N, C-alpha and C positions, 0 to 999 in steps of 0.2 A: 680848129678842126671841128667839123659838124658832128654832134653826138648822134648815136643811133636812136636816141629818144628825143631829139632836139626839135621836132616839128613845131611846137608851140612857143619856142623860145626865140627872142630877138637878139640876144647877146650870149656869148660864152664866158665862162669863168676864167679868171687869170690862172696861169699855170700852177702857181703855188696853192691856189684854192683847190684845183683838181688833185694835186698831190695829197692835200690834207684829207680829202674825201675818198680817195681811191683805196680799194682793198687789194688790188692786184699784187702789191709787194709780198703779201702773205697768203692770199687765197689761191694763188697759182699752185699751191700744194694740192688743190682739189681738181687739178686738170684732168686726171684720168677718170675720176668719178663724174665730173661734169660731162665728159664726152660719152661715158657709158650711159648716163642718164638720158642724154640726147639721142643716142642710138635707139634706146627703148622707146622714147617718145615718138620719134619719127616712124618707127616700125608700127606703133599703134595707130598713128595718123593714116598710114597706108591701109592697114587692116580695117579701119573704120570708114574708109572711103573719103576721108577728109582731104587727103592729098593723092594725086595720081601716082600709080606705082612707079612710073618712070622717074618722077621727081624724087620719090622715096629712095630709089636705088642710087640715084646720083648723090643725094645728101648722105646716105649711109656710106657710100664709097669715100666721100670727102671726109667724113668723120673718122672712118677707119684709118685713112691716111694720116690725119692729125693725131690720132691715138698712137700710131706707130712712131711718129715724130716726137710725141711727148715722151714716150718710153725711152727714146734715144737722146732726150734732152736737147732737141733741135728747135723747139718753139721759142720765139722771142715775144715777150709780153710788153705792153705799153700802158703807162699810167693814163694816157689819153682815153683809153677805153675802160677805165675805172676798175672793172672786176674781171674775174675769170670768165663769166658768162659772155660779156660783150667782146672780150678778147677772142674767145673761141668763135663766136658768131662772125666777127670781122675776118678772122683767118679762114673760116669756111667759105665766106663769100669770095674772098680772094682766091681760094682754091678751086671753086666750082662755078662761080658767077652768081648772078642775082637770085637764082633758085635757092641758094643757101639761106636767104631771108625768110623762106617759108617755114623753116625749122621751128620758129618761135610761135607758130600757130597753136592756139589753145593752151598756152602756158604763160607764166610770168617768171621774172627772176626771183620772186618771193618763194614760189614753190620749188623752183629750180635749185636755189641755194640750200633750202632745207633738205631736199633730196640728196644733194651732194654730201652734206654733212652726215646724214644717216648712213650713206654708203661708206664714207670715210671711217666713221667710228665703228661700224660693224667690222671692218677689216682690222682695225687697230685693237679693238677690245679682244677679238679672237687671238691676236698675236700676244697680247698681254696675258691672257689666260694660259697660253702655252708656256710663256716665260715664267709665270708663277709656278707651274707644275715642274719646270726644269729646276727651279730653286728648291722646291720641295724634295725632289729626288736627291739633290746634293745634301740637303739636311738629313735625309734618311741615311744616306751612305756614311756621313760623318757620325751620325748617332750610332749606327751599327758598330763602328770602330771604337766607341767610347761608352758602351753600356755600363761597364764597371769602373769607369774613370770617375773619381769623386771630385766634387767641387763644392765650396760653400754656397748654400742658398741664402739669399738676402731678403730682408724686408727693411724698409726705411734706409736702404744701403748699409745696414748693419748685418753682420753674420747671424743667421737665424738657425738653420738646420742643414746638415750635409745632405747632398742630393747626387744623383747620377748626372753626369754631364750630358748624356744622351737625353735624359728627361728634360733638361733645360732646353736643349736644341729643339726637341719635339714640341715644346710650347709654341715656338715660332711656326712650326709646321702647321699647327691647328689655327693659328692666327691667319696664316696665308690661305688655309682652306676656306675660312670664312670670306676672305677677300675674293677668292676664286668663285665662290658661290654668288657673291654680290655682283661681280662682273657678268657671270653667266646669266643670272636673273635679269640683269639690265638689258640683255639682248632682246628680250621680249618687247621692250619699248623702243629700242633702237631700230628694230627690224619692221617698222611700219612705214608705208609710203605716203608722203605728202604730195607727190607729183600729180598734177591735174587739178589741184586746188585753186590754181590761178593766183591772182593778186590777193584775193581774200574770199571771193564769192563764187568760185567755180568758173565755168565758161559756157557759152552758148553752143559751142561745137559739140557734136555727139561723140565725145571721147570715151574711152574705156579705161578707167583708172585701175580696175582689177587686172587688166592685161599688162599694163606697164609695171604694176607691182609684181606680177608673176615673172615677167621678163627680167626684172632686176633682183629676183630672189627674195622679195619681201614676203612676210607672212600675211600681210593684209594692208589695208589703207586707213588713214585717218578718216573718221566718220564725219568730221565737221571741217569745212574748208577754212574757216577762220582759225580754228585751233591748229590746223595743219601748218599754216604759215607763221603763226605766232608762238608756237611751242618751242621752247628750248630746254624743257625739263630733262630731255634725254642727255643733253650736254652737261647740265648741272649735276645730274645723277652720276655721270661719268667722272666729273671733277670731284664729287663727294666720295665716290668709291676709291678714286686715286688718292685722295687725301688720307683716307683710312689706311690704305696700303702703305703709303709713304710714312705714316705715323708708326706703323709696325716696323718698317725697315729702319726708321730713325731710332726707335727704342733699341733695336738690336745693335745698331751702329754705336750707340752710346755705351753699350756694354763692351763691344769689341774695343773701343777706344780706351775704356778703363782697363780691361783685361790685358791690353798690350802695353800698358804703362809699366815703368820700372817698379812702381809700388805693388802691382799685382803680378805681372810676368806670367799670367795664365796662358796667353797665346802670343804668337808672333805672326804678323802679317807677311805674306810673301812680298818679295821686293817689287813685283809687278804692280802691287796695289799700295805701295808706300813711296814716300819721297824723303829726300834729305834736307838739310839746312844749308843755306848759303854761307853761314858763318860758323856753325857748330858742327864739326866733322862727325861727331858721335851720334847725331840724331837720326832716327828712323821714324818718320811721322806717318800715322795711319790716315793719309790724306783722302783716300777714296771713301772711307767710312765717314770722315768729317764732311766731305762734299755731299754725300747722300743725306746726311743729317741736315745740312744747310739747305739743300734743294727742296726739302720738305716744306720749308717756308714759302717758296715761290708757288708750289702746288696749292697750298692753302690760299695764297693770295689770288690765284686764278679762280678758285671756287668763290671766294667772297666778292671778287670783282664782278663776276657774271651775276651772282645773286643781286648785287647792288644795281647793276644795269637793268635787270628785269623787273625790279620791284615797283618801278613807276611807269612802265610802258603800257599805254592803253592798247586795246586790240585795234588793228591786227599787227601788221609789220610797221616798224619804225627804224630809222637809220641807226638809232642807238644799238640795235641788235647786230650791227656789223662788228661790234666789239666782242662777239661771242667766239671768234675764230682764233685770235692770237693766243689766248690763254689755253684753248683746247689743243692747238698744235704744240705749244710749249709743254703742256702737261704730258701729252703723248710721248714726246721726245724724252722728257725727264724720267718718266716711269719706265719706259723701255730700256733706257740707258742704265738706270739704277738697278733694275732686275738683272741685267746681263752682268754688270760689275759685281753685284752681290754674289751671284752664283760662283763666279771665278774666285772671289775673295774667300768664300767659305771653303770651297774645294781645296784651295792651296794653303789654307791656314794651318800653321803648326800648333799643336796642342801640347803644352808642357804639363804632362800628366803628374809628374812627381811634385811639381810646385803646387798644383791644385790640391793634390792629396795632402801634402804637408800643411796646407792652409787649414784643412778641416781638423787638424790635430792641435792647432795652436790657437784655439779660441774656446768659447763656451757654447758652441752650437749644438753640443750633445746634451745640454741641460734638460731638454724636453724628454730625453731618454730616461733620465733619472726620475722625473715626475711620473712618466708612464710606468716605470718599473714599480714605484711605490703604489700607484693606482691599481695595477694588476694584482698587488698583494693585499688589496682591501682598503688602503688609505684613501679617503676622499680626495679628489684631484686638487681641489683648492688648498687643502692642507698640505698635500705633496708639493704643490707649487711654492708654498711658503718655506717648506723645509729645504727645497733645492735652492731657492733664492738665498737662504742663509749660507748654504755650502759654497755657492758661487762667491759670496762676499768673503768668506774665509780664504778661498783660493786667491782672490784678488789681493787680499792683505798679505798673503804669503808669497805672492808672485809666482804661483804655479797654476796648473790647469786641473780639471776634475779628475783626469786619469792619473794624476800624480798624487792625489790626496790619499793618505793611508786609510785602510779599512777601519781602523780604530776611530778615526774622525767621522766616518760614515755611521758607525755604530752609535756614536754619541748623538748623532742627529736622529737616528731611528734604528731600532732593533730589527727592522724589516730588511735592512741591507745585508747581503751576503757576499761571498767572494765572487759570485757570478756578475756582480755589478760592473766589473772591469770589462767583461765581454760585452755587456750592454752599452758601455761607453765607447766601444770601438766604432769609429765612423762607418766602416764597411758593414758591420753588423747592423748599425742603426739604419743605414740606407736600405739594406737588403730585407729588413723586417717589414718595411712599409709596402705591403702587398695589397692594400685596399685599391679598388678600381680607380685607375687614373693616377695611382701613386708612383713613387720613385723606386720601389723595389725592383730588383734586376729582372725577375720573371715578368712582372707587370710591364716593365719598359720594353722587353723583347716582344711581348704580345702587342704592345702599342705600335711598335715598328712594323709588325706584320699587318696590323689593321691599316696603317698608313700606306703600306705597299699595295694592299688589296684595293684601297680606295683610289689610288692613282691609276692602277690597272683598269678598274671599272670605269673611271672617268675617261681614260684614253680610248676605251672601247665604245664610247657613245658616238 
């Protein structure tokens, strides 16, 4: 089969070579963007007097027909035509005749594919931003229901201090907020038009790049034609932002997996987000959380894969850069799926409040309260730290906790201790007293929830 670019070639590649070099098995996902870009391009060719209006109208009608067929899933793609661009061009010529060959006037596949990917990522990043906000809403709703639910706070995966469960959930809200900001910021760079840059040097035709940018909803154009066709920073930035987002989701998944184990029993995942064992009837596995944790690795891989592809490519376009798409498509699918699953997983998660609270009473996470108690009565904190450490050791030797230690033992350690020490040791009191800005005190947590709500409302109003 003769290639659309085959004029100077005397032989064609064998079928298996074509299959190796073809991108149509995956870049057919750009079909709508490719046609949209072509409609804008031919519209500009007409307005600039480069093509007669009659030709423009015939080509536009053919493209609109193909677009409708694409949306209905009625287009059939062929490896023989390599990529989405040549496939669409061949279909257009079949649809309207030789005039379809005029569409490619004043452009190259190099600027065409870059335009397609800018259009594609713009749509998908906006969708991801919306899904992040949906997950944030779910976190706020769950946090509102558990402001005064206590849970052990951890450092080094060792119990550290009791905290509000809502406070813990809101930590992820703010991680997601930074993710949302990063994706939003990236739209500035995604929303630039490379169309009209040609293969690398522009074109001799009197095109209007600003017009096509406007027609496609771009904020502006690439100012350098070489940069326009060789830039993949916007995809790398998307993969980087996605990796950061997936890292946050993965950390949360790790906690959910731990919390749902028999050792913790803090939460129970809904049946819709868990699976059983083929051999052990009692098992309920948090598979969706585990999958998201696992899929984080493939998103990282896509980032490092494209960074590696780009590190050695000279200007301008090189065939290596065909490897930019599969990882991008895979990451879009993975991130969107993970966010949707996560929102449902958190919304339906059962919180075992009594188990959580009991855990705060069967450890030494209130030891800091003792040190603070002594410090507020004038003892230097380092000295107070030493006194409390000795009291903890006494409790360990006796097999009891700080709340079980008699006042006489406290008095032996320091005359500053009074009966009110037992109130200070109460986890509920310990949590509620921490009213410093951003702290876990209940009043502060409720204020944080209101701030989060206002932030989401303001974002949605933009």
